FIZAKOL-989059 format. One line per field, with one value per residue (C-alpha): residue number from 1; residue in three letters; z, y, x. Coordinates in Angstrom, 1 decimal, always signed. Each point is the difference from the previous one (the first is absolute). Last residue first. Example, Ala and Ser with C-alpha at 12.3 -4.5 7.8 and 13.67 -1.06 7.14 Angstrom:
FIZAKOL-989059
resi: 2_1 $
resn: SER_ALA $
pz: +7.1_+0.7 $
py: -1.1_-3.4 $
px: +13.7_-1.4 $
end
This chain:
FIZAKOL-989059
resi: 430_429_428_427_426_425_424_423_422_421_420_419_418_417_416_415_414_413_412_411_410_409_408_407_406_405_404_403_402_401_400_399_398_397_396_395_394_393_392_391_390_389_388_387_386_385_384_383_382_381_380_379_378_377_376_375_374_373_372_371_370_369_368_367_366_365_364_363_362_361_360_359_358_357_356_355_354_353_352_351_350_349_348_347_346_345_344_343_342_341_340_339_338_337_336_335_334_333_332_331_330_329_328_327_326_325_324_323_322_321_320_319_318_317_316_315_314_313_312_311_310_309_308_307_306_305_304_303_302_301_300_299_298_297_296_295_294_293_292_291_290_289_288_287_286_285_284_283_282_281_280_279_278_277_276_275_274_273_272_271_270_269_268_267_266_265_264_263_262_261_260_259_258_257_256_255_254_253_252_251_250_249_248_247_246_245_244_243_242_241_240_239_238_237_236_235_234_233_232_231_230_229_228_227_226_225_224_223_222_221_220_219_218_217_216_215_214_213_212_211_210_209_208_207_206_205_204_203_202_201_200_199_198_197_196_195_194_193_192_191_190_189_188_187_186_185_184_183_182_181_180_179_178_177_176_175_174_173_172_171_170_169_168_167_166_165_164_163_162_161_160_159_158_157_156_155_154_153_152_151_150_149_148_147_146_145_144_143_142_141_140_139_138_137_136_135_134_133_132_131_130_129_128_127_126_125_124_123_122_121_120_119_118_117_116_115_114_113_112_111_110_109_108_107_106_105_104_103_102_101_100_99_98_97_96_95_94_93_92_91_90_89_88_87_86_85_84_83_82_81_80_79_78_77_76_75_74_73_72_71_70_69_68_67_66_65_64_63_62_61_60_59_58_57_56_55_54_53_52_51_50_49_48_47_46_45_44_43_42_41_40_39_38_37_36_35_34_33_32_31_30_29_28_27_26_25_24_23_22_21_20_19_18_17_16_15_14_13_12_11_10_9_8_7_6_5_4_3_2_1 $
resn: ARG_GLU_GLY_LYS_GLU_LEU_CYS_ASP_LYS_ILE_LYS_LEU_TYR_HIS_PHE_LYS_VAL_GLU_GLU_ASP_LYS_LEU_GLY_LEU_LYS_LYS_VAL_VAL_LYS_GLU_ILE_LEU_LYS_TRP_ALA_GLU_LYS_CYS_ARG_GLY_LYS_LYS_TYR_TYR_GLY_TRP_ALA_LEU_SER_ASP_GLN_TYR_TYR_PRO_SER_GLU_PRO_ASN_GLN_LYS_LEU_ALA_GLU_LYS_VAL_LEU_GLU_ILE_GLY_ARG_ASP_ILE_ASN_ILE_ASP_PHE_ASP_ILE_TYR_LEU_TYR_GLY_LEU_TYR_ASN_LEU_TYR_LEU_SER_ASN_LYS_VAL_SER_LYS_ILE_VAL_LYS_GLU_ILE_LYS_THR_SER_VAL_ASP_LYS_ILE_LEU_LYS_GLU_ASP_LYS_THR_LYS_ALA_SER_GLU_PHE_GLU_PHE_ILE_ALA_ASN_GLN_ALA_LEU_TYR_ASN_LEU_ASP_GLY_THR_LYS_ALA_TYR_LEU_LYS_LYS_ALA_LEU_GLN_ALA_ALA_LYS_ASP_TYR_LYS_LYS_THR_MET_LYS_TYR_LEU_ASP_LEU_LEU_LEU_GLU_GLU_ASP_LEU_LYS_SER_LYS_GLU_LEU_PHE_ASN_ILE_ALA_LYS_ASP_TYR_GLU_LYS_LYS_TYR_ILE_TYR_ILE_GLU_ALA_ILE_LYS_TYR_GLY_TYR_ILE_ASP_ASP_LYS_PHE_LYS_GLU_TYR_LEU_ARG_LYS_TYR_VAL_SER_LEU_LEU_GLY_GLU_THR_ASN_ASN_THR_ALA_GLY_TYR_PHE_SER_VAL_LEU_LYS_GLN_CYS_VAL_LYS_LYS_SER_CYS_GLY_TYR_MET_ARG_SER_HIS_THR_GLU_LEU_TYR_ALA_ILE_ALA_GLU_ASN_LYS_LYS_ASP_LEU_TYR_LEU_PHE_MET_ILE_THR_ALA_MET_GLN_ASP_VAL_ILE_LYS_ASP_ASN_PRO_GLU_ILE_THR_TYR_ALA_SER_GLN_TYR_TYR_LYS_LEU_ALA_LEU_GLU_TYR_LYS_LYS_GLN_ALA_LEU_TYR_ILE_SER_ALA_LEU_PHE_GLU_TYR_ASP_GLN_PRO_LYS_ASP_ALA_ILE_LYS_ILE_ALA_LYS_GLN_ILE_TYR_GLU_LYS_ALA_LYS_LYS_LEU_ASN_LYS_LEU_HIS_PHE_PHE_LEU_VAL_ALA_THR_ILE_ARG_ILE_LEU_LYS_LEU_ASN_ASN_PRO_HIS_GLU_LYS_LEU_ALA_LYS_LEU_SER_GLU_MET_LYS_ALA_LYS_GLU_TYR_ASP_ARG_ALA_ILE_ILE_TYR_ASN_LYS_ILE_GLU_GLU_ILE_LYS_TYR_GLU_ILE_ARG_LYS_THR_ARG_LYS_TYR_LEU_ILE_ASN_PHE_LEU_LYS_ALA_SER_ASP_LYS_TYR_ALA_GLY_LEU_GLN_LYS_PHE_TYR_LEU_ALA_THR_MET_ILE_PHE_ARG_ASP_GLU_ASP_GLU_PHE_LEU_LYS_PRO_CYS_CYS_ASN_GLN_SER_GLU_LYS_GLN_PRO_GLN_LYS_LEU_SER_CYS_GLY_THR_PHE_PHE_SER_LEU_ILE_VAL_ILE_PHE_LEU_PHE_SER_VAL_ILE_LYS_ASN_ASN_TRP_PRO_MET $
pz: +24.6_-2.6_+0.7_-4.0_-0.1_+1.0_-2.6_-2.5_+1.1_-0.6_-3.4_-1.1_+1.3_-1.0_-3.9_-0.1_+1.6_-3.0_-2.8_+1.1_-0.4_+3.1_+2.0_+0.8_+3.0_+2.0_-2.2_+2.0_+3.6_-0.7_-0.8_+3.4_+2.5_-2.2_+0.3_+4.0_-0.7_-2.0_+2.0_-2.6_+0.0_-3.7_+0.8_+2.2_-2.0_-3.1_+2.8_+0.1_-3.6_-0.3_+3.0_-1.9_-3.0_+2.0_+1.1_+2.8_+2.7_-2.0_+1.7_+2.9_-2.9_-2.2_+3.6_+0.3_-3.8_+1.4_+2.3_-1.8_-2.3_+2.4_+1.2_-2.9_-1.8_-3.6_-0.3_-3.0_+1.1_+3.2_-1.0_-3.1_+2.2_+2.8_-3.3_-1.2_+3.2_+1.4_-3.2_-0.4_+3.6_-0.4_+2.8_-2.2_+2.3_+0.0_-2.4_-2.4_+0.4_+0.6_-3.2_-1.8_+1.4_-0.5_-4.0_-0.3_+1.9_-2.0_-3.0_+0.6_+1.7_-3.1_-1.1_-3.2_-2.6_+1.6_-0.4_+3.9_+1.3_-2.2_+1.0_+3.9_+0.1_-2.2_+2.5_+2.9_-1.6_-1.0_+3.4_+0.7_-1.1_-1.1_-2.7_-3.7_+1.0_+1.6_-3.0_-2.3_+2.0_-0.1_-3.6_-1.0_+2.7_-1.4_-3.4_+1.1_+2.3_-3.2_+2.7_-2.0_+3.5_+0.9_-3.8_+0.8_+3.6_-2.2_-2.5_+2.7_+2.1_-3.4_-0.6_-3.8_-1.2_-3.5_-1.3_+2.7_+1.2_-3.4_-0.5_+3.9_-0.2_-4.0_+2.2_+2.4_-1.7_+2.3_-1.1_+3.1_-0.4_-3.6_+1.4_+3.0_-2.1_-2.8_+3.2_+1.6_-3.6_-0.2_+3.7_-1.1_-2.5_-3.3_-1.7_-3.5_+0.6_+3.3_-1.4_-3.0_+2.4_+2.1_-3.0_-0.8_+3.4_+0.5_-3.4_+0.9_+3.4_-1.3_+3.4_-1.7_+2.9_-0.5_-3.5_-0.1_+3.1_-2.0_-3.3_+1.8_+1.4_-4.1_-0.9_+2.6_+0.5_-3.8_-2.3_-3.1_-2.6_-2.6_+2.3_+3.1_-2.0_-1.6_+3.9_+1.1_-2.7_+0.3_+4.0_-1.2_-2.3_+2.7_+2.7_-2.1_+3.2_-1.1_+3.3_+1.5_-2.6_-3.4_+2.3_+1.7_-3.4_-2.0_+3.3_-0.2_-4.1_+0.5_+2.3_-1.4_-3.3_-3.5_-1.8_-2.6_+0.7_+3.6_-0.3_-1.5_+1.9_+3.0_-1.7_-0.3_+3.4_+1.2_-2.1_+1.3_+4.1_+0.0_+3.7_-0.1_+1.2_-2.6_-2.6_+0.9_+0.2_-3.5_-0.8_+1.1_-1.4_-3.8_+0.9_+0.5_-3.2_-1.8_-3.4_-0.3_-0.3_+0.3_+2.6_+2.0_-0.3_+1.3_+3.2_+0.3_-0.2_+1.7_+3.3_-0.8_+0.8_+2.7_+2.1_+3.7_+0.0_-0.1_-2.6_-1.7_+0.5_-2.2_-2.5_+0.0_+0.8_-3.5_-2.2_+0.8_-1.1_-2.8_-1.1_-2.5_+2.1_+0.9_+0.6_+1.1_+1.6_+1.9_+2.1_+0.6_+1.2_+2.2_+1.6_+0.3_+2.0_+2.1_+1.1_+0.3_+2.8_+1.0_+0.3_-2.3_-2.6_+0.1_-0.3_-3.0_-1.6_+0.6_-1.9_-2.9_+0.3_-0.2_-3.0_-1.9_-0.7_-0.3_+1.3_+2.8_+0.5_+0.0_+2.3_+2.5_+0.5_+0.2_+3.3_+1.4_-0.4_+2.1_+3.0_-0.4_+0.0_+3.4_-0.1_+0.6_-3.8_-1.3_+1.4_-1.7_-3.3_+0.1_+1.3_-3.0_-2.6_+1.1_+0.3_-3.7_-1.1_+1.4_-3.1_-2.1_-2.8_+0.1_-2.8_-1.1_-2.9_+1.3_-1.4_+2.0_-1.3_+2.7_+1.6_+0.3_+3.6_+0.5_+2.8_+2.5_+3.5_+2.3_-0.5_+0.1_+4.0_+0.8_-0.6_+1.9_+3.0_-0.3_-0.3_+2.6_+2.3_-1.5_+0.8_+3.2_+1.3_-1.8_+2.4_-0.8_+0.6_+1.6 $
py: +20.9_+2.1_+3.9_+0.6_+1.0_-3.0_-1.8_+2.0_-0.3_-3.9_+0.0_+1.9_-1.7_-3.2_+1.1_+1.5_-3.2_-2.1_+2.9_-0.3_+3.1_+1.3_-0.1_-2.8_-0.1_+3.8_-1.8_-3.1_+1.5_+2.5_-3.2_-1.5_+3.1_+0.6_-3.8_+0.2_+3.2_-1.1_-3.5_+0.0_-4.4_+0.8_+2.5_-1.6_-3.1_+2.7_+1.1_-3.7_-0.5_+3.3_-0.9_-3.4_+2.0_+2.3_-2.5_+1.0_-2.7_-3.0_-3.2_+1.5_+1.7_-3.1_-1.0_+3.2_-0.6_-3.5_+1.4_+3.1_-2.4_-2.0_+2.9_+1.1_-3.4_+0.3_+3.3_-0.2_+2.6_-0.9_-4.2_+0.4_+2.9_-3.3_-2.1_+1.7_+1.0_-3.5_-1.4_+3.1_-0.4_-4.3_-1.9_-3.3_-3.0_+0.8_+3.5_-2.4_-1.5_+3.5_+1.0_-2.7_+0.8_+3.8_-0.3_-2.7_+2.0_+3.2_-1.6_-1.2_+3.3_+1.9_+2.2_+0.4_+0.4_-2.4_+0.0_+1.8_-2.7_-3.3_+1.8_-0.2_-3.3_-1.6_+2.4_-2.3_-3.0_+0.3_+1.2_-3.4_-2.1_-3.4_-0.3_-0.8_+1.0_+3.3_+0.7_-0.8_+2.4_+3.2_-0.9_+0.7_+3.0_+2.2_-1.0_+1.9_+2.8_+1.1_+3.0_+0.5_-0.6_-2.9_-1.9_+0.6_-1.6_-2.9_-0.5_+0.4_-3.1_-1.7_-0.6_-0.9_-1.3_+1.3_+0.9_+1.8_+1.5_+1.5_+1.7_+1.7_+1.3_+1.3_+1.3_+1.9_+2.0_+1.6_+0.5_-2.2_-2.1_-0.9_-0.9_-1.9_-1.8_-1.0_-0.6_-2.5_-1.6_+0.1_-1.6_-2.8_-1.9_-0.9_-0.1_+1.1_+1.8_+1.8_+0.5_+2.2_+2.2_+0.6_+1.3_+2.0_+1.5_+1.0_+1.8_+1.7_+0.7_+2.1_+1.6_-0.5_-2.3_-2.2_+0.0_-1.4_-2.4_-2.1_+0.5_-1.9_-2.3_-0.5_-0.9_-2.8_-1.3_-0.7_+2.2_-1.8_+0.3_+2.8_+1.8_-0.8_+1.3_+3.1_+1.2_-0.9_+2.1_+2.7_+0.5_+0.4_+2.6_+1.9_-0.4_+1.1_+1.6_-1.9_-1.9_-1.0_-0.3_-0.5_-2.5_-1.8_+0.0_-1.7_-2.7_-0.9_-0.4_-2.3_-2.1_-0.6_-1.1_+1.2_-2.0_+1.8_+3.9_-0.8_-1.0_+3.6_+1.8_-1.4_+1.1_+3.6_+0.1_-0.8_+2.4_+3.1_-1.5_+0.5_-0.4_-2.9_-2.7_+1.0_+0.1_-3.7_-1.7_+2.1_-2.8_-2.9_+0.7_+0.7_-3.7_-1.3_+1.3_-1.9_+1.2_-2.7_+0.6_+3.8_-0.2_-2.1_+2.2_+2.7_-2.1_-0.4_+3.5_+1.2_-2.1_+0.9_+3.4_-1.1_-1.1_-0.2_-3.8_-1.7_+2.2_-1.6_-3.2_+0.6_+1.0_-3.0_-2.1_+1.6_-0.5_-3.9_-0.6_+2.1_-2.1_+2.1_+0.4_-4.3_-0.6_+3.3_+0.2_-2.7_+1.6_+3.0_-2.0_-2.0_+3.2_+1.9_-3.3_-0.5_+4.3_+0.0_-2.6_+1.2_-3.6_+0.5_+1.6_-3.1_-2.3_+1.9_-0.6_-3.3_+0.0_+2.1_-2.7_-3.0_+1.9_+0.6_-4.3_-0.6_-3.2_-1.3_+3.5_+1.3_-2.7_+0.4_+3.6_-0.9_-2.0_+3.0_+2.0_-2.1_-0.1_+3.4_+0.5_-2.3_+1.6_-3.7_+0.2_+1.2_-3.3_-2.1_+1.8_-0.8_-3.2_-0.7_+1.3_-2.2_-3.0_+0.3_+0.9_-2.9_-2.1_+2.5_+2.0_-0.9_+1.3_+3.5_-0.3_-3.2_-4.1_+0.1_-2.0_-2.2_+0.8_-1.6_+0.0_+2.3_+2.3_-3.0_+0.6_+0.7_+4.0_-0.8_-1.3_+2.5_+2.7_-1.7_-0.3_+3.1_+1.9_-1.3_+0.8_+3.5_-0.2_-1.3_+2.9_+2.3_-1.0_-2.1_+2.2_-2.8 $
px: -45.3_-1.3_+0.7_-1.1_+3.9_+1.5_-2.2_+1.1_+3.9_-1.3_-1.2_+2.8_+2.6_-1.5_-0.1_+3.3_+1.4_-2.3_+1.6_+3.2_+1.7_-1.0_+3.6_+1.2_+1.8_-1.7_-3.4_+0.7_+0.7_-3.4_-1.9_+0.7_-0.9_-3.5_-0.4_+0.3_-2.1_-2.7_-1.6_-2.7_+0.6_+1.1_+2.1_+1.5_+0.9_+1.1_+2.2_+1.3_+0.3_+1.8_+2.6_+0.8_+0.7_+2.0_+2.2_+1.6_-1.0_+0.5_-0.3_-2.2_-1.4_-1.3_-1.5_-2.0_-0.9_-1.7_-1.9_-1.1_-1.5_-1.5_-1.9_-0.9_-1.4_-1.4_-0.2_+1.3_+3.0_+0.1_+0.7_+1.5_+2.3_+1.1_+0.4_+2.9_+1.6_+0.3_+0.7_+3.3_+0.7_+0.7_-1.1_-0.1_-1.5_-3.5_+0.8_-0.4_-3.5_-1.3_+1.9_-2.2_-3.5_+0.7_+0.9_-3.5_-2.1_+1.3_-0.7_-3.5_-1.1_+0.6_+3.3_-0.4_+3.2_+1.4_+3.7_+1.1_-2.0_+1.3_+3.4_-0.7_-0.9_+2.1_+2.4_-1.0_-0.2_+3.9_+0.9_-1.6_+2.5_-1.2_+3.2_-2.3_-3.2_+1.0_+2.5_-3.5_-2.0_+3.2_+0.1_-4.0_+0.1_+2.7_-1.4_-3.1_+2.2_+2.2_+0.9_+3.3_+1.8_-2.2_+0.5_+3.9_-0.1_-2.1_+2.8_+2.1_-1.1_-0.7_+3.7_+1.4_-3.3_+1.3_-2.7_-1.7_+3.6_+1.0_-3.6_-0.2_+3.7_-1.2_-3.2_+2.0_+2.9_+0.6_+4.1_+1.2_-3.3_+0.8_+4.0_-1.2_-2.0_+2.9_+2.5_-2.3_-0.2_+3.6_+0.2_-3.1_+2.5_-1.9_+3.7_-0.5_-3.1_+0.9_+3.5_-1.4_-2.6_+2.9_+1.6_-2.5_-0.9_+3.4_+0.4_-3.4_+1.5_+3.0_+1.6_+3.8_+1.3_-3.4_+0.2_+3.8_-0.7_-3.0_+2.0_+2.8_-2.8_-1.1_+2.9_+1.2_-3.6_-0.1_-2.8_+0.7_+2.5_-1.5_-1.6_+2.1_+2.9_-1.4_-1.2_+3.5_+1.4_-2.0_+0.4_+3.9_-0.4_-2.6_+2.0_+3.5_+2.0_+3.0_+0.6_-3.0_-2.5_+2.5_+1.8_-2.9_-1.6_+3.1_+0.5_-4.1_+0.7_+2.5_-1.2_-3.8_+1.7_+0.4_+2.7_+2.2_-1.1_-0.2_+3.6_+0.6_-2.0_+1.9_+3.1_-0.9_-1.7_+3.5_+1.5_-2.6_+0.4_+3.9_-0.2_+2.9_-1.9_-2.7_+2.9_+0.9_-4.1_+0.0_+3.0_-2.1_-3.1_+2.3_+0.6_-3.0_-1.4_+2.1_+1.8_+3.0_+3.4_+0.2_-1.9_+2.3_+2.3_-1.7_-0.5_+3.7_+1.0_-3.3_+1.8_+3.4_-1.1_-2.5_+2.7_-1.7_+1.1_-3.1_-0.6_+3.3_-1.1_-3.6_+1.8_+2.1_-3.3_-0.9_+3.3_-0.2_-3.6_+0.7_+3.0_+2.1_+3.8_-0.3_+3.8_+1.2_-3.6_+0.7_+3.0_-1.8_-3.1_+2.1_+1.8_-3.2_-1.4_+2.4_+0.4_-4.3_+0.7_-3.6_-1.2_-2.8_+2.6_+2.5_-3.5_-0.6_+3.7_+0.3_-3.6_+1.4_+3.0_-2.1_-2.5_+3.4_+0.6_+3.9_-0.9_+2.1_+1.6_-3.5_-1.7_+3.6_-1.5_-3.1_+0.8_+2.1_-3.1_-2.1_+2.5_+0.1_-4.0_-0.5_-3.7_-1.3_-2.1_+3.6_+1.6_-2.7_+0.4_+3.7_-1.2_-1.9_+2.3_+2.4_-1.7_-1.0_+3.2_+1.7_+0.9_+1.1_-1.0_-3.5_-1.7_-2.1_-2.4_-1.7_+1.3_+2.9_+2.5_+1.9_+2.7_+3.1_+1.7_+2.9_-1.9_+0.9_-1.4_+2.3_-0.8_-4.1_+0.8_+2.5_-2.1_-3.4_+2.5_+1.4_-3.5_-1.2_+2.9_-1.2_-3.6_+0.5_+2.4_-2.2_-3.0_-2.6_-4.2_-2.2 $
end
């Protein structure tokens, strides 16, 4: 349960009374390390100050660090005191202590930096710049350039912000700074190509981190640069092996209609075998589709894969012999006992009709398919062909006319059926 402020303050008074009641004038044993204790209870004060900070009692923590500073004159304690006041948003108190300490330690870098941060919080950007520029004169450190850049960014002085981020980057190249530089160039200075070039160069030299390469993705996406996107996703996938990047690679290949490249990628990565199967179907690689469907059926027991294996085996075969037809029909008959899919029903029905195996059974199956999808021109074509095979040419003609209205005569099979049925009708056959 969180402690309330009254309990924390009470505890502070008790501990402070205990400490101040102890003798601070006892002789000190010389420490073997670089920072010997300067009074007996220094360690306990530090632990308690940090404990209060952990509790969120920042002002009480600051008071203890103030005592530590007065007893030791160690500037680290004063800086911790100021930090606590800043966290507590008591900026005026922090300012008072900071300016007082600067009179005693005018060239302490940490104190100068925390004072710059303080003035930034006070929205006095002029003073914040003054102090951080002083820090830069004392020590040429990237974090100071970065802080100065952030001040100019807050003032919307983008060219100056970029200049100082570049100074920081020159000293210490890192993902965070190059990200800031690229964002300024891309969004505010209309230097889109330069922004991308910076990110690309950084990623080539220091690796494709998620931060940098995700920024590249957003920039390439905004400029509709699919080649750039593809390049970055390939690097991300190679480095992190995250499926999300793999899917992006496949999506881009498919979007560009580079189906063979998408297939090659999916074959090597083993990312998504169902998607690979769809691509085999789309590109009419029926032999590969048959093999993959067989593998997926063995792995999952899903009858849909058995049906697809049978269909693709048939489509890929150069010779449609009796053995193949029997094998394919046996598999699909097994499937449709459980899976009443109109596609499988029509396929098997048409097979029985076209090869004169069992025309009546074929018509029955196609009619079942049409119950599920009565407006399908392909199913109507199958039924028309069945009626033709049975010599029912008038019925066949009514159906094939509907098919041609929908599909035209570009499909060679439909055209063949249409001409045969028309000829049958004109000869006056039943």
